[in-house]
C-alpha positions in Angstrom: 7.7 26.5 -13.1 4.1 27.3 -12.6 2.0 26.0 -9.7 0.0 23.9 -12.1 3.1 22.2 -13.5 4.4 21.6 -9.9 1.1 20.0 -8.9 1.2 17.7 -12.0 4.7 16.6 -11.1 3.7 15.9 -7.5 0.7 13.9 -8.6 2.9 11.8 -11.0 5.4 11.1 -8.1 2.5 10.1 -5.8 1.1 7.8 -8.5 4.4 6.1 -8.9 4.7 5.7 -5.1 1.2 4.3 -5.0 2.0 1.7 -7.6 5.2 0.6 -5.8 3.5 0.3 -2.4 0.6 -1.6 -4.0 3.1 -4.2 -5.2 4.6 -4.5 -1.8 1.1 -4.7 -0.2 0.0 -7.4 -2.7 3.2 -9.5 -2.1 2.9 -9.3 1.7 -0.8 -10.2 1.6 -0.1 -13.2 -0.6 2.7 -14.3 1.7 0.4 -14.1 4.8 -2.3 -16.1 3.0 0.1 -18.8 1.9 1.6 -19.0 5.4 -1.8 -19.4 7.0 -2.8 -22.0 4.5 0.4 -23.9 5.1 -0.3 -24.0 8.9 -3.9 -25.0 8.4 -3.0 -27.8 6.0 -0.5 -29.2 8.5 2.6 -28.5 6.5 4.0 -26.0 9.0 3.9 -26.0 12.8 1.4 -23.9 14.6 3.9 -21.4 16.0 4.6 -20.2 12.5 1.3 -18.3 12.8 3.3 -15.8 14.9 5.0 -14.8 11.6 1.6 -14.6 10.0 0.4 -12.3 12.7 3.4 -10.0 12.3 2.8 -10.0 8.5 -0.9 -9.2 9.1 0.0 -6.2 11.1 2.3 -5.2 8.3 -0.5 -5.5 5.8 -2.7 -3.3 8.0 0.0 -0.7 8.3 0.7 -0.7 4.6 -3.0 -0.5 3.9 -3.2 2.6 6.1 -0.2 4.2 4.3 -1.6 3.3 0.9 -4.9 5.0 1.8 -2.9 8.1 2.9 -1.2 8.2 -0.5 -4.6 8.0 -2.2 -5.9 10.8 0.0 -2.9 13.0 -1.0 -3.5 12.3 -4.7 -7.1 13.3 -4.3 -6.1 16.5 -2.5 -3.6 17.4 -5.2 -6.2 16.7 -7.9 -8.6 19.0 -6.2 -5.9 21.7 -6.0 -5.2 21.2 -9.7 -8.9 21.7 -10.5 -9.0 24.9 -8.5 -6.0 26.2 -10.5 -7.8 25.7 -13.8 
């Protein structure tokens, strides 16, 4: 397997990983927004915001990880361009 084929395979794997983690990030973000709305509208007690805070930190962490995957994809694409 040539280096070019190996880079293409790695890029495809990273793209799949990015897609999967985006779905998780979107779901967690939606859950935090719904939770905060429920507390603000009075449906849930105020201490439930602790869960929202934990979820918010999870969203931030996943956002950082998602950005790392994006950076890895860009680096692999640059390496692929250098191979051509």
